[in-house]
C-alpha positions in Angstrom: 11.1 5.8 7.2 8.4 5.3 4.7 5.4 3.1 5.6 2.9 1.7 3.4 -0.6 1.8 3.7 -1.9 -0.6 1.3 -3.6 -3.1 3.7 -5.6 0.2 5.3 -7.3 1.2 2.1 -7.8 -2.5 0.9 -9.8 -3.0 4.3 -11.9 0.3 3.4 -13.2 -1.2 0.4 -13.5 -4.9 1.6 -10.7 -6.2 -0.5 -8.4 -9.1 0.8 -5.0 -9.9 0.1 -6.3 -12.3 -2.6 -8.6 -9.8 -4.1 -5.9 -7.4 -4.0 -3.6 -9.4 -6.1 -6.0 -11.0 -8.6 -7.3 -7.4 -9.4 -3.5 -6.1 -9.7 -2.7 -9.2 -11.6 0.2 -9.9 -9.1 1.4 -12.9 -7.1 -0.4 -13.6 -3.3 3.1 -13.1 -2.2 3.6 -9.7 -3.8 0.1 -8.5 -2.6 0.5 -9.6 1.0 4.0 -7.8 1.1 2.1 -4.7 0.0 -0.9 -5.4 2.1 0.9 -6.0 5.5 3.7 -3.3 4.5 6.7 -5.4 4.6 7.9 -4.8 0.9 10.6 -2.5 0.7 10.6 -1.5 -2.8 7.7 -1.4 -5.4 7.9 -1.2 -9.0 6.3 2.0 -10.2 3.6 0.0 -12.6 2.4 -2.0 -9.8 1.8 1.0 -7.8 0.0 2.4 -10.2 -2.2 -0.7 -10.3 -2.8 -0.3 -6.7 -3.8 3.4 -6.8 -6.3 2.8 -9.4 -7.6 -0.4 -7.3 -7.9 1.3 -4.1 -8.9 5.1 -5.6 -5.9 7.0 -3.9 -3.0 8.4 -4.8 0.7 7.4 -4.4 0.7 9.9 -1.6 -2.2 8.3 0.1 -0.3 4.8 0.2 3.3 6.0 0.9 3.8 7.7 4.8 6.9 9.1 6.3 7.1 8.5 10.4 9.7 9.0 12.5 12.2 5.7 12.6 11.0 5.1 16.6 7.4 5.9 15.9 5.3 2.3 16.3 3.3 1.8 13.0 0.8 -0.7 13.9 -0.3 -3.2 12.1 0.8 -2.7 8.3 4.2 -2.4 9.3 4.3 -5.0 11.9 8.4 -6.0 11.5 8.5 -2.5 13.1 6.5 -3.2 15.9 8.2 -4.7 19.0 6.3 -6.4 22.2 8.0 -3.6 24.2 6.5 -0.9 22.3 2.9 -2.7 22.3 3.0 -2.9 25.7 3.7 0.5 26.4 0.8 1.7 24.6 -1.7 -0.5 26.0 
């Protein structure tokens, strides 16, 4: 699966979801989906804006991981409670 790392890079820059939405001129809900990794489709102009804001390339934001690998905070819908308990 492909995972978005927008939230990780935004946090490193000290940007909240609202900050990201304001700077990219996108809705809060769109920014939230990108930030938390819920988004399954990204328009290229939005991806370009996000990359510019975070000073990264698209390859930094889009990462391929095995389907069975828990990917943590920024893709919570894929992390099940049992997986979290196994890692602790």
